[in-house]
Structures are given as C-alpha cells and as structure tokens.
C-alpha positions as CSV (number, residue, x, y, z in Angstrom):
1,X,-58.7,47.1,31.0
2,X,-56.4,50.0,30.6
3,X,-59.3,52.6,32.4
4,X,-59.2,51.0,35.3
5,X,-55.8,50.4,35.9
6,X,-55.5,54.1,34.9
7,X,-57.8,55.0,37.7
8,X,-56.3,52.5,40.1
9,X,-53.0,54.6,39.3
10,X,-54.9,57.7,40.7
11,X,-54.5,56.2,44.2
12,X,-50.7,57.9,44.5
13,X,-51.0,60.7,42.2
14,X,-50.1,63.2,44.7
15,X,-47.5,61.8,45.5
16,X,-43.5,61.2,44.7
17,X,-41.8,58.5,43.5
18,X,-39.9,57.8,46.4
19,X,-43.0,58.1,48.3
20,X,-45.0,56.0,46.9
21,X,-42.4,53.4,47.1
22,X,-41.5,53.9,50.5
23,X,-45.4,53.8,51.7
24,X,-45.7,50.2,49.5
25,X,-42.8,48.7,51.5
26,X,-44.2,50.1,54.7
27,X,-47.4,48.7,54.1
28,X,-46.3,45.5,52.3
29,X,-44.4,44.8,55.3
30,X,-47.1,45.6,57.7
31,X,-49.7,42.8,56.5
32,X,-46.7,40.4,56.7
33,X,-46.2,41.0,59.8
34,X,-49.8,41.0,61.2
35,X,-51.1,38.1,58.5
36,X,-48.2,35.5,60.6
37,X,-48.9,37.1,63.7
38,X,-52.3,35.7,63.5
39,X,-52.0,32.2,63.9
40,X,-47.8,31.2,63.3
41,X,-49.2,27.6,66.0
42,X,-49.9,26.5,62.3
43,X,-46.5,26.6,60.7
44,X,-44.3,27.0,63.6
45,X,-41.1,25.1,62.0
46,X,-41.5,28.1,59.1
47,X,-41.9,30.6,61.5
48,X,-38.6,29.5,63.5
49,X,-36.5,28.9,60.3
50,X,-33.4,31.0,59.5
51,X,-35.2,32.7,56.4
52,X,-37.8,33.4,58.8
53,X,-35.7,35.7,61.1
54,X,-34.3,37.4,57.9
55,X,-37.6,38.2,57.2
56,X,-38.4,39.2,60.6
57,X,-35.5,41.3,60.6
58,X,-36.2,43.1,57.5
59,X,-39.6,44.2,58.8
60,X,-38.3,45.4,62.0
61,X,-35.8,47.7,60.0
62,X,-38.3,48.7,57.7
63,X,-41.2,50.0,60.5
64,X,-38.3,52.1,62.5
65,X,-37.4,54.0,59.4
66,X,-41.0,54.0,58.7
67,X,-42.1,55.8,62.0
68,X,-39.2,58.6,61.5
69,X,-40.2,58.9,57.9
70,X,-43.8,59.4,58.2
71,X,-44.1,61.7,60.7
72,X,-41.9,63.9,59.1
73,X,-44.1,63.5,55.8
74,X,-46.9,65.0,57.8
75,X,-45.7,67.6,59.3
76,X,-42.9,68.8,56.7
77,X,-45.7,71.5,54.7
78,X,-48.0,71.7,58.0
79,X,-45.2,74.0,60.7
80,X,-47.5,76.5,61.0
81,X,-50.2,74.1,61.5
82,X,-48.2,72.4,64.5
83,X,-47.5,76.2,65.9
84,X,-50.7,77.4,65.9
85,X,-52.6,73.6,67.5
86,X,-51.7,73.0,71.0
87,X,-53.0,69.9,70.6
88,X,-51.2,68.8,67.2
89,X,-47.8,69.9,68.9
90,X,-48.2,67.8,72.3
91,X,-49.6,64.9,70.2
92,X,-46.5,65.1,67.7
93,X,-43.8,65.7,70.9
94,X,-45.4,62.3,72.4
95,X,-45.0,61.0,69.0
96,X,-41.7,61.5,68.8
97,X,-41.0,60.3,72.4
98,X,-42.6,57.0,72.0
99,X,-41.4,56.3,68.8
100,X,-37.9,56.4,70.3
101,X,-39.0,53.9,72.8
102,X,-40.8,51.6,71.0
103,X,-37.4,51.9,68.9
104,X,-35.0,51.2,71.3
105,X,-37.2,48.7,72.0
106,X,-37.5,46.9,69.0
107,X,-33.4,47.1,68.6
108,X,-33.1,45.1,72.0
109,X,-35.5,42.4,71.4
110,X,-33.7,41.5,67.9
111,X,-30.3,41.9,69.8
112,X,-31.6,39.3,72.4
113,X,-32.1,37.3,69.4
114,X,-29.2,37.8,67.9
115,X,-26.6,37.1,71.3
116,X,-28.9,35.2,73.2
117,X,-30.9,33.2,71.0
118,X,-33.8,34.5,73.0
119,X,-36.3,37.5,74.0
120,X,-38.3,38.6,77.1
121,X,-41.8,38.8,77.4
122,X,-41.6,41.9,79.4
123,X,-40.4,43.9,75.8
124,X,-43.7,42.6,74.5
125,X,-45.8,44.1,77.2
126,X,-43.6,47.1,76.4
127,X,-44.4,47.6,73.6
128,X,-48.3,46.6,73.8
129,X,-48.8,49.0,77.0
130,X,-47.7,52.2,74.9
131,X,-49.3,51.0,72.5
132,X,-52.8,50.5,74.5
133,X,-52.3,53.7,76.4
134,X,-50.9,56.5,73.9
135,X,-53.1,54.9,71.2
136,X,-56.2,54.9,72.7
137,X,-55.8,58.8,74.6
138,X,-54.5,60.3,71.2
139,X,-58.0,58.2,70.0
140,X,-60.3,59.4,73.0
141,X,-59.0,62.8,73.3
142,X,-59.8,63.6,69.7
143,X,-63.1,61.8,69.8
144,X,-64.2,64.0,73.1
145,X,-62.5,67.1,71.5
146,X,-64.8,66.7,68.5
147,X,-68.2,65.6,70.4
148,X,-67.9,69.2,72.6
149,X,-66.5,71.4,69.5
150,X,-69.6,70.2,67.8
151,X,-72.0,70.8,71.0
152,X,-70.7,74.3,70.9
153,X,-70.7,75.2,67.2
154,X,-73.4,72.4,65.5
155,X,-71.7,73.9,62.2
156,X,-70.8,70.2,61.0
157,X,-71.6,66.7,61.4
158,X,-68.2,66.0,60.2
159,X,-67.5,66.6,64.0
160,X,-70.2,64.3,65.9
161,X,-69.6,60.9,63.9
162,X,-66.0,61.3,63.6
163,X,-66.2,62.3,67.5
164,X,-68.4,58.8,68.2
165,X,-66.3,57.0,65.7
166,X,-63.0,58.2,67.5
167,X,-64.5,57.1,70.5
168,X,-66.0,53.4,69.6
169,X,-61.9,52.9,67.7
170,X,-60.7,54.4,71.6
171,X,-62.6,51.7,73.7
172,X,-62.0,48.7,71.3
173,X,-58.3,49.2,71.1
174,X,-58.2,50.3,75.1
175,X,-60.4,46.8,75.6
176,X,-58.3,44.5,73.5
177,X,-55.0,45.6,74.1
178,X,-55.3,45.9,77.8
179,X,-56.5,42.4,77.6
180,X,-54.1,40.7,76.0
181,X,-51.4,42.2,79.1
182,X,-53.1,39.5,80.9
183,X,-52.8,36.9,78.3
184,X,-48.6,37.8,77.7
185,X,-47.8,37.8,81.1
186,X,-49.1,34.3,81.9
187,X,-46.5,33.4,79.5
188,X,-42.8,32.1,80.3
189,X,-40.3,35.1,81.2
190,X,-38.6,34.6,78.5
191,X,-39.1,32.7,74.6
192,X,-36.8,30.8,72.5
193,X,-36.6,28.8,69.8
194,X,-37.5,25.6,71.4
195,X,-40.4,26.6,73.0
196,X,-44.0,25.8,71.4
197,X,-45.5,28.5,70.2
198,X,-49.1,28.3,71.6
199,X,-52.1,30.5,70.9
200,X,-53.8,30.9,74.4
201,X,-57.4,29.6,74.9
202,X,-59.8,32.7,74.7
203,X,-63.1,31.1,74.1
204,X,-65.9,30.6,76.9
205,X,-64.1,32.8,79.3
206,X,-63.9,36.3,80.1
207,X,-61.7,36.7,77.4
208,X,-64.4,35.4,74.5
209,X,-66.4,38.0,76.2
210,X,-63.5,41.0,75.5
211,X,-63.1,39.9,72.1
212,X,-66.6,40.0,71.3
213,X,-67.2,43.8,72.8
214,X,-63.7,44.9,70.8
215,X,-66.1,43.5,67.8
216,X,-68.8,45.1,68.3
217,X,-67.4,48.5,69.6
218,X,-64.6,48.2,66.4
219,X,-67.9,48.2,63.9
220,X,-69.9,50.8,65.6
221,X,-66.7,52.9,65.2
222,X,-66.1,52.0,61.4
223,X,-69.8,52.5,60.6
224,X,-69.7,56.0,62.6
225,X,-66.3,56.7,60.8
226,X,-68.1,55.7,57.0
227,X,-70.6,58.0,57.8
228,X,-68.2,61.0,59.2
229,X,-65.8,60.3,56.1
230,X,-69.3,60.6,53.3
231,X,-70.2,64.0,54.7
232,X,-66.7,65.4,54.7
233,X,-65.4,64.2,51.3
234,X,-68.7,65.3,49.9
235,X,-67.8,69.0,50.6
236,X,-65.4,68.3,47.8
237,X,-66.8,66.2,45.6
238,X,-69.2,66.7,42.5
239,X,-72.4,65.1,42.4
240,X,-71.2,62.0,40.6
241,X,-68.3,62.1,42.6
242,X,-70.5,61.5,45.6
243,X,-72.2,58.6,44.2
244,X,-68.8,56.6,43.4
245,X,-68.0,57.9,47.1
246,X,-71.4,56.3,48.2
247,X,-70.9,52.7,46.7
248,X,-66.8,52.9,47.4
249,X,-67.7,53.0,51.1
250,X,-70.7,50.4,51.0
251,X,-68.3,48.1,49.6
252,X,-66.0,49.0,52.4
253,X,-68.3,48.0,54.8
254,X,-69.5,44.4,53.3
255,X,-65.8,44.0,52.9
256,X,-65.1,44.5,56.7
257,X,-68.8,42.6,57.8
258,X,-67.5,39.4,55.6
259,X,-64.2,39.4,57.4
260,X,-66.3,39.0,60.9
261,X,-68.7,36.5,59.7
262,X,-67.9,34.2,62.9
263,X,-67.8,37.1,65.7
264,X,-71.3,37.6,64.3
265,X,-72.6,34.3,64.6
266,X,-73.5,33.8,61.1
267,X,-70.4,31.3,60.4
268,X,-68.9,28.9,62.6
269,X,-65.6,28.6,62.8
270,X,-64.4,25.4,64.7
271,X,-61.0,25.5,66.1
272,X,-59.9,22.3,64.8
273,X,-60.2,22.3,61.3
274,X,-57.0,22.1,59.6
275,X,-57.6,25.0,56.9
276,X,-58.5,27.9,59.8
277,X,-54.8,29.1,59.2
278,X,-56.1,30.2,55.7
279,X,-59.6,31.7,57.1
280,X,-57.6,33.6,59.6
281,X,-54.6,35.1,56.5
282,X,-58.1,35.6,54.4
283,X,-59.9,37.5,57.7
284,X,-56.8,39.8,58.0
285,X,-56.2,40.3,54.3
286,X,-60.2,41.2,53.6
287,X,-59.7,43.5,56.6
288,X,-57.0,45.4,54.9
289,X,-58.2,45.3,51.8
290,X,-61.3,47.7,53.5
291,X,-58.7,49.6,54.7
292,X,-57.2,50.1,51.4
293,X,-60.4,51.0,49.9
294,X,-61.3,53.5,53.0
295,X,-58.4,54.9,52.2
296,X,-58.5,55.3,48.5
297,X,-61.5,57.6,49.0
298,X,-59.2,60.5,50.5
299,X,-56.7,59.9,47.9
300,X,-59.0,59.9,45.2
301,X,-61.2,63.0,46.2
302,X,-57.0,64.3,46.6
303,X,-56.6,64.0,43.2
304,X,-59.5,65.9,41.7
305,X,-58.8,69.0,44.1
306,X,-56.4,72.0,42.5
307,X,-52.4,71.4,43.2
308,X,-51.9,74.5,45.3
309,X,-55.4,73.1,47.0
310,X,-54.0,73.3,51.1
311,X,-56.3,70.5,52.0
312,X,-55.4,67.8,49.4
313,X,-52.0,67.2,51.6
314,X,-54.3,67.0,54.5
315,X,-56.5,64.2,52.4
316,X,-53.7,62.4,51.4
317,X,-52.4,61.9,55.1
318,X,-55.9,61.1,56.8
319,X,-56.3,58.2,53.9
320,X,-52.6,57.1,54.6
321,X,-54.1,57.0,58.3
322,X,-56.7,54.9,57.4
323,X,-55.2,52.3,55.2
324,X,-52.6,51.9,58.3
325,X,-55.3,52.0,61.0
326,X,-56.8,49.0,59.7
327,X,-54.2,47.0,59.1
328,X,-52.3,47.4,62.4
329,X,-55.6,47.5,64.6
330,X,-55.6,43.1,64.1
331,X,-52.3,42.6,65.7
332,X,-51.4,40.6,68.5
333,X,-48.5,39.4,70.0
334,X,-50.3,36.7,72.1
335,X,-48.9,33.7,70.2
336,X,-45.5,34.3,71.4
337,X,-43.8,33.1,68.4
338,X,-40.0,33.1,67.9
339,X,-39.1,35.4,66.2
340,X,-42.4,37.4,67.8
341,X,-44.3,38.3,64.6
342,X,-46.4,41.4,65.5
343,X,-44.3,43.1,67.8
344,X,-43.2,45.4,65.0
345,X,-46.6,46.1,63.9
346,X,-47.4,47.0,67.3
347,X,-45.0,49.4,67.3
348,X,-46.3,51.3,64.6
349,X,-49.5,51.7,66.3
350,X,-48.5,54.9,67.8
351,X,-47.3,56.2,64.5
352,X,-50.2,55.5,62.6
353,X,-52.8,56.6,65.6
354,X,-50.9,60.0,65.1
355,X,-51.0,60.2,61.5
356,X,-54.9,59.2,61.3
357,X,-55.5,62.2,63.8
358,X,-53.5,64.7,62.1
359,X,-55.4,64.1,59.0
360,X,-58.5,64.2,60.9
361,X,-58.0,67.1,63.0
362,X,-56.5,69.1,60.2
363,X,-59.1,68.5,57.6
364,X,-62.0,69.0,59.7
365,X,-60.4,72.6,61.1
366,X,-60.1,73.1,57.4
367,X,-64.0,71.8,56.6
368,X,-65.1,74.4,59.6
369,X,-63.0,77.3,58.1
370,X,-64.7,76.8,54.6
371,X,-68.0,76.7,56.2
372,X,-67.1,80.3,57.6
373,X,-65.9,81.6,54.6
374,X,-69.1,80.1,52.7
375,X,-71.6,81.9,55.4
376,X,-70.0,85.0,54.6
377,X,-70.2,84.8,51.3
378,X,-73.9,83.7,51.3
379,X,-74.6,86.9,53.4
380,X,-72.4,89.1,51.3
381,X,-74.7,87.9,48.7
382,X,-77.8,88.3,50.4
383,X,-77.1,91.2,50.8
384,X,-76.5,92.7,47.7
385,X,-79.9,94.4,46.7
386,X,-78.5,95.2,42.8
387,X,-78.5,91.3,42.5
388,X,-81.8,90.9,43.5
389,X,-83.3,94.3,41.8
390,X,-82.5,92.9,38.3
391,X,-85.4,91.2,36.3
392,X,-83.4,89.7,33.6
393,X,-80.7,86.4,33.8
394,X,-78.3,88.7,31.8
395,X,-78.9,91.5,34.5
396,X,-78.3,89.4,37.1
397,X,-75.3,87.9,35.5
398,X,-74.0,91.8,35.0
399,X,-74.1,92.6,38.5
400,X,-73.0,89.5,39.8
401,X,-69.5,89.7,38.0
402,X,-69.6,92.9,39.5
403,X,-69.6,92.0,43.0
404,X,-67.6,89.2,42.8
405,X,-64.8,91.2,43.5
406,X,-65.5,93.3,45.9
407,X,-66.9,89.9,47.8
408,X,-63.4,88.3,47.1
409,X,-61.8,91.4,48.9
410,X,-63.3,90.8,52.0
411,X,-63.1,86.8,51.4
412,X,-59.3,87.1,51.1
413,X,-59.1,89.2,54.2
414,X,-61.4,86.4,56.5
415,X,-59.1,83.7,54.9
416,X,-56.1,86.0,56.4
417,X,-57.6,85.8,59.7
418,X,-58.5,82.1,59.7
419,X,-55.1,81.3,58.6
420,X,-53.6,82.9,61.6
421,X,-55.8,81.5,63.9
422,X,-55.6,77.8,62.7
423,X,-52.6,77.8,60.8
424,X,-54.3,76.1,57.8
425,X,-55.1,78.1,54.7
426,X,-58.2,77.4,52.8
427,X,-57.2,79.5,49.3
428,X,-61.2,80.2,47.9
429,X,-60.3,81.2,44.4
430,X,-62.3,83.9,42.2
431,X,-63.5,80.8,40.3
432,X,-65.2,79.5,43.6
433,X,-66.1,82.8,45.4
434,X,-68.5,83.6,41.5
435,X,-69.6,79.8,41.5
436,X,-70.8,79.8,45.9
437,X,-72.4,83.3,45.1
438,X,-74.2,82.0,41.8
439,X,-75.6,78.8,43.4
440,X,-76.9,81.5,46.3
441,X,-78.3,83.9,43.7
442,X,-79.9,81.4,42.3
443,X,-81.8,80.1,45.7
444,X,-82.8,83.3,46.3
445,X,-84.7,83.9,42.8
446,X,-86.1,80.2,43.0
447,X,-87.4,81.3,46.4
448,X,-88.3,84.9,45.5
449,X,-90.3,83.1,42.4
450,X,-92.1,80.6,44.5
451,X,-93.4,83.0,47.0
452,X,-94.9,85.3,44.1
453,X,-97.0,82.1,43.1
454,X,-98.0,81.5,46.5
455,X,-99.3,84.9,47.7
C-alpha cells in the first residue's frame, strides 16, 4: 500500500508545491463544472441555490487566474523556443488575446447575474464560438503541420499518429461545438432563475447524427493519440518502463470505452430513468480518469529523466494538456442553467488546447533533434575502423572509450546548431553518447558474426 502511494506521488514529482496546489485546484474546479453542466435539469433547485451561485463564482475566479498562470507556466523556461518558432509565437499571441476576451465575457456574465439577476445567451455564443474556431484551428493546423512534416522527413511515426489524432480531434471539436450554436440560439435571449432548465431534444434528429459522428471522430483521435504517445515516450523509457507504459495506455482506452457504451450501442440508456443523472456523472468522471492516466504517463516518464534534461518540462506541459483536454472536451452549455455551469470550462478550452499543442509540438521537435544526433553518432561510430578492427571484447571497449571524447565534441557542435535553429536543447551527455555507441558497436559485431557464419 505504501509503495502504491509513493508511486502516485511521483505524478507531481516534477512540480513545486505551489504549482501542484494550483493545478489540482484548477482541475477539481473543471471537473465540478463539467459534471454539473452535463445534466443540471435533474437537480434544478440545487443548481439555482445561493450556495451554487457562490460555487459558480469561485470556479469562475479560478478559471480566470488559471488561464494566466498556465500560459506563463508553459512559456516561462521556453523563451528561446518561442523566439525560434513562428508557429508557437503566433499561437501564444492568439491565446493571450482569446483568454482576454473570454475573461471579459465571464466577468460580464457574473456581473449581469449580480446586478440584473440574468445573463444573455449571446455570452454563451461568444464563448462557444471562440472555443470552437480557435481551438479547432490550433488542433487542425498542428495536425496538418505534423502530417506534412512526416511526408517530407519520414523520420518518426510520432508525427504521423499525432498528426492524424489532432486532425480527428479538430473535426470532433468543430462538429460538436458548431452544432451547439444552433441549440443555444433556440433559447430565450436572456436566462434567469425563473426559467425552467431544459436539455434540448437531440434524439432521432440531425443533432443525434452529429453527436454520433462526434463520438466516432473522438474515438479515432483517442486511438491515434495513444499510439503516438507510446512511440514518443518509448524513446525516453527502458524496457520495463515500456511494458508498464503499454499496459497503462491500454487501461486508458478501456476506461474511455466504458464511458461510451451507450454511444456505441452496447448499452441502452433510457432518458426517462431516474438514475440517469448519476450515469452522466459517472460518464463525466470516468472520462476524466482516463485523461488523468493519459497525462500521468507523460509525468511518470518525465520523473525518470535527469533533473537537467530539457525534455522534462516539455513532457510535464504535454501531460497537463492531456489531463485538461479530456476533462473540458465534455463541456456543453446547451442546457442553459442558472448560473451557466459549463461556461467557465468552455472558456478554458483555448488555454487547454494551447498547452496540448505547445507540449506535443515542442516534444516532437526535441525527439526529431534526438533522432538527428543519434544518426550522427551511429554514422561516426560505423565509420571508425579502429572499433571493428579489434578482435577481443576488451580491445573493443578500450577503442570505444578513446572514440567517445572525439564523438562527444562533434555531437556538442551539432547540439548547438540544433538549439540555434529550433530553440530546444537535447543535452546528450557523455554517458548517453557512450551507451549509444556501445549499442551500435554490438549491432555491427553481431551482424559481422552472422555474415561470417553464412558465408
């Protein structure tokens, strides 16, 4: 039991105490907001209570502060990366503008409820459309960028699977949030506590088809992301860690699948069941749990890396992105409760997508740089005739140790060039250079031995 507790604590081992606290508070607030926005019509009196209004305002404050904090957290130690990458630079500027607009919109809604005891539907449409178009643009543009990158270089299937995963996620985002516009627009222009909370009818009509399409697109994205994550994190894991990672990601998919049994027609859910509220809460929470395990995979691998490894922070950012994206992507404001639960989480989508894109894109560049350096080490090792002219294992080891210093010098020069070009440092230590050279030598000697036997 103690060992399991220690393993769980490594989830946040890369963070300082204030960072842990802030992230936990943000995530808890998002979970509550998403859970309540899913089916407020089941508990109308509780939703409209004074206590509920206080909770809503607290969540709103946390979300506003969280937007600012998480963007600064991502960019704090990555100024060089932002200066080198026009793509991330423009994403950062767009995110700041959108967060400012979404914050102003949230403040206007809370102010309207305090002063006039109502809020306007237009405010829901503003948040929904900013999240829809900007979030979709971020996901789609990065997905397309990865696929084009893979078609040119073909140096890593991480690019292909993440590219496809992001494209499917873009399509699911755009489809569901755009359709929500029509359902929100059908509501009265202003909402107050006297109006009945109603969830629009979406069964056996065009919105039912759209919702099913969304589920299948999201599932395709989930599968692509899982495969891409396994490939990416495998580069930074040993054999034992790879096995654990594989089973963790399989569990993530099983959890996701369990949360969508009704969508796949495996289990029939009647809309008239009294316990449906608890099912929706369960569905919301289990999807969030899947996202947490997904993000945990990144944070767990990051905790195993050296303290000064540059990829460590990038994996943490990506882990945060995955945890948050699979919490907020269930958000909807089509029930139009009073207060409008779901609006804070909806307003958080842009920063969440930004974190995910920032982390994945930076990690992909770091992986690409790592592959370039590994290929350089392999080439230099294979071209060193002294390593393969020796007969005994001791002689090979002796020659290898002599070659490491020369190769490390060349690798450092390549590292500096890549850092200048991309803004990301790889930091190949002497031990890493020697270990990889050892692998190459063993492969070459094994190949040489096989060739002799077959000739």
